[in-house]
SEDO-608316 format. One record per residue (C-alpha): residue in three letters; x, y, z. Coordinates in steps of 0.25 Angstrom, whole numbers, padded with zeros to 4 digits, always signed. Layout:
REM SEDO-608316
ALAXYZ ...
END
This chain:
REM SEDO-608316
UNK+0324+1096+0438 UNK+0330+1091+0452 UNK+0343+1083+0451 UNK+0341+1068+0455 UNK+0348+1065+0468 UNK+0360+1056+0467 UNK+0366+1045+0475 UNK+0381+1043+0476 UNK+0383+1029+0473 UNK+0398+1029+0471 UNK+0408+1040+0473 UNK+0404+1051+0463 UNK+0393+1042+0457 UNK+0380+1049+0459 UNK+0367+1041+0455 UNK+0353+1047+0454 UNK+0344+1043+0465 UNK+0333+1040+0454 UNK+0337+1033+0441 UNK+0328+1029+0429 UNK+0329+1015+0423 UNK+0321+1007+0413 UNK+0313+1016+0404 UNK+0312+1021+0390 UNK+0317+1035+0390 UNK+0329+1038+0399 UNK+0331+1051+0392 UNK+0317+1055+0397 UNK+0321+1052+0411 UNK+0334+1060+0410 UNK+0326+1072+0404 UNK+0317+1072+0416 UNK+0328+1071+0426 UNK+0333+1057+0428 UNK+0348+1056+0429 UNK+0349+1041+0432 UNK+0347+1030+0422 UNK+0347+1015+0425 UNK+0348+1004+0415 UNK+0353+0990+0413 UNK+0357+0980+0402 UNK+0345+0971+0407 UNK+0336+0983+0403 UNK+0339+0981+0389 UNK+0347+0989+0378 UNK+0336+0999+0375 UNK+0336+1004+0390 UNK+0351+1005+0390 UNK+0352+1012+0377 UNK+0341+1022+0382 UNK+0349+1025+0394 UNK+0362+1027+0387 UNK+0355+1036+0376 UNK+0348+1044+0387 UNK+0361+1047+0394 UNK+0369+1050+0381 UNK+0358+1059+0375 UNK+0356+1067+0388 UNK+0360+1081+0389 UNK+0365+1078+0403 UNK+0379+1076+0406 UNK+0382+1061+0408 UNK+0386+1063+0422 UNK+0372+1067+0425 UNK+0366+1054+0421 UNK+0367+1041+0429 UNK+0367+1028+0421 UNK+0365+1015+0428 UNK+0366+1002+0420 UNK+0367+0987+0424 UNK+0373+0974+0419 UNK+0366+0961+0420 UNK+0371+0949+0428 UNK+0369+0937+0420 UNK+0363+0927+0421 UNK+0356+0934+0433 UNK+0346+0922+0434 UNK+0345+0924+0449 UNK+0340+0939+0446 UNK+0331+0937+0434 UNK+0327+0922+0436 UNK+0333+0919+0422 UNK+0345+0924+0414 UNK+0345+0939+0413 UNK+0338+0944+0400 UNK+0350+0953+0397 UNK+0364+0945+0398 UNK+0376+0950+0390 UNK+0386+0940+0385 UNK+0381+0929+0394 UNK+0382+0937+0406 UNK+0395+0944+0404 UNK+0395+0956+0412 UNK+0405+0963+0404 UNK+0396+0961+0392 UNK+0384+0967+0399 UNK+0392+0979+0403 UNK+0397+0981+0389 UNK+0383+0980+0384 UNK+0377+0989+0394 UNK+0387+1000+0390 UNK+0386+0998+0375 UNK+0371+1000+0376 UNK+0371+1011+0385 UNK+0381+1019+0377 UNK+0387+1026+0389 UNK+0401+1028+0393 UNK+0398+1025+0407 UNK+0387+1021+0417 UNK+0385+1027+0430 UNK+0381+1014+0437 UNK+0382+0999+0432 UNK+0375+0989+0440 UNK+0375+0974+0440 UNK+0360+0972+0438 UNK+0359+0959+0447 UNK+0367+0949+0454 UNK+0371+0937+0445 UNK+0368+0923+0448 UNK+0381+0921+0457 UNK+0389+0930+0465 UNK+0401+0927+0456 UNK+0394+0931+0443 UNK+0389+0944+0450 UNK+0403+0948+0454 UNK+0408+0945+0440 UNK+0397+0953+0434 UNK+0400+0965+0443 UNK+0415+0963+0441 UNK+0413+0967+0426 UNK+0406+0980+0431 UNK+0417+0984+0441 UNK+0428+0989+0430 UNK+0418+0999+0424 UNK+0419+1008+0436 UNK+0434+1010+0435 UNK+0432+1011+0420 UNK+0422+1022+0421 UNK+0411+1014+0414 UNK+0402+1014+0426 UNK+0403+1024+0437 UNK+0398+1014+0447 UNK+0393+1000+0448 UNK+0383+0992+0456 UNK+0373+0981+0457 UNK+0358+0979+0456 UNK+0349+0969+0463 UNK+0360+0964+0473 UNK+0353+0961+0487 UNK+0360+0963+0500 UNK+0366+0948+0500 UNK+0371+0950+0486 UNK+0378+0963+0490 UNK+0384+0956+0502 UNK+0390+0945+0493 UNK+0394+0954+0481 UNK+0400+0966+0487 UNK+0412+0961+0493 UNK+0417+0954+0480 UNK+0417+0966+0471 UNK+0428+0976+0467 UNK+0420+0988+0464 UNK+0408+0989+0474 UNK+0394+0992+0468 UNK+0389+1006+0472 UNK+0374+1003+0470 UNK+0364+0991+0471 UNK+0351+0993+0463 UNK+0339+0985+0467 UNK+0324+0985+0467 UNK+0319+0994+0478 UNK+0306+1001+0481 UNK+0294+1003+0490 UNK+0288+0989+0493 UNK+0301+0983+0486 UNK+0312+0984+0496 UNK+0311+0970+0503 UNK+0316+0960+0493 UNK+0330+0956+0495 UNK+0332+0947+0483 UNK+0337+0958+0473 UNK+0340+0968+0483 UNK+0326+0975+0483 UNK+0326+0977+0498 UNK+0331+0986+0509 UNK+0341+0976+0514 UNK+0348+0977+0501 UNK+0347+0992+0501 UNK+0354+0993+0515 UNK+0364+0982+0510 UNK+0368+0991+0498 UNK+0370+1003+0507 UNK+0378+0995+0517 UNK+0387+0991+0505 UNK+0388+1006+0500 UNK+0379+1003+0488 UNK+0368+1013+0484 UNK+0355+1006+0482 UNK+0347+1008+0470 UNK+0332+1004+0467 UNK+0326+0999+0455 UNK+0311+0998+0454 UNK+0309+1009+0465 UNK+0294+1010+0462 UNK+0292+0995+0465 UNK+0296+0987+0453 UNK+0298+0973+0459 UNK+0291+0976+0472 UNK+0279+0968+0475 UNK+0268+0974+0467 UNK+0278+0983+0460 UNK+0277+0998+0457 UNK+0262+0998+0457 UNK+0262+0993+0471 UNK+0272+1003+0476 UNK+0266+1015+0469 UNK+0251+1011+0474 UNK+0255+1008+0488 UNK+0247+1017+0498 UNK+0259+1021+0506 UNK+0267+1025+0493 UNK+0255+1033+0488 UNK+0253+1040+0501 UNK+0267+1045+0502 UNK+0266+1049+0488 UNK+0254+1057+0491 UNK+0260+1064+0503 UNK+0271+1069+0494 UNK+0263+1072+0482 UNK+0271+1062+0474 UNK+0269+1050+0466 UNK+0270+1036+0472 UNK+0282+1033+0462 UNK+0289+1045+0468 UNK+0287+1041+0482 UNK+0292+1026+0479 UNK+0304+1031+0472 UNK+0307+1041+0483 UNK+0306+1030+0493 UNK+0318+1023+0486 UNK+0326+1036+0483 UNK+0324+1042+0497 UNK+0332+1030+0503 UNK+0344+1034+0494 UNK+0341+1022+0484 UNK+0343+1025+0470 UNK+0331+1022+0462 UNK+0329+1018+0447 UNK+0315+1020+0442 UNK+0310+1022+0427 UNK+0299+1029+0420 UNK+0296+1034+0406 UNK+0285+1043+0411 UNK+0291+1057+0412 UNK+0282+1060+0424 UNK+0286+1048+0431 UNK+0301+1051+0429 UNK+0299+1065+0434 UNK+0291+1059+0446 UNK+0302+1049+0449 UNK+0313+1060+0449 UNK+0304+1069+0457 UNK+0303+1058+0468 UNK+0317+1062+0472 UNK+0311+1075+0478 UNK+0302+1068+0488 UNK+0306+1066+0502 UNK+0298+1055+0509 UNK+0298+1055+0524 UNK+0304+1044+0533 UNK+0290+1039+0536 UNK+0286+1039+0521 UNK+0299+1031+0518 UNK+0296+1021+0529 UNK+0281+1019+0525 UNK+0285+1017+0510 UNK+0296+1007+0514 UNK+0285+0999+0521 UNK+0277+0998+0508 UNK+0275+0983+0504 
END
């Protein structure tokens, strides 16, 4: 089983280039070679418990597994169009953090993210400030943000004490041109300019126009896949990770998990990367 490549997101903190998010059996993913697990308060307690249990019961050393979790920013109306469905203690970020750790049942997490900006910059800063002490306390090896676009990063970063190390946004073939929540190349470049690693959720399409089915059935994606004797999903994932972007995918199908991990062994040509980037 080949080791999953890792990206150094902070000094001494190495994150797997491919991580697994919402699914029913995280222990299965670990058994098949996954080393990064991604969860959040908003994904529900059952998901959080499964991630925690998978880590605690694994035969692997804790240092071999990388756990990312997220606290919600409440009310978060600008993100979800209404009050966030998971809000701890009327939006108290410290309560969200406490709940997150209690349900996970882990002594520490490798990465804690603020899941989205709050309704105001001031509220966003207050929520993030509740996360900052966890780094010095050893409860979070690193902290970061999610769904922050380029303009939000510019407003937010000068005002924090502990800089975020990563920005997780939607990003995929046919899904890298919308700047509202950072799902665009401009945000990826802005993150790099601010020394933030960029991470992609929905790397197979997700919220892109037409979603995953559109990406995986695209003629260019399928042609590149055929040239490499690979699946369309593997090519779509590799287009993301070959740019150095940390991807978060998910599957409960063992064959799909193995295929996702095997995608890291593909090497797409510059021409193929350009052609895939042009898919609409």
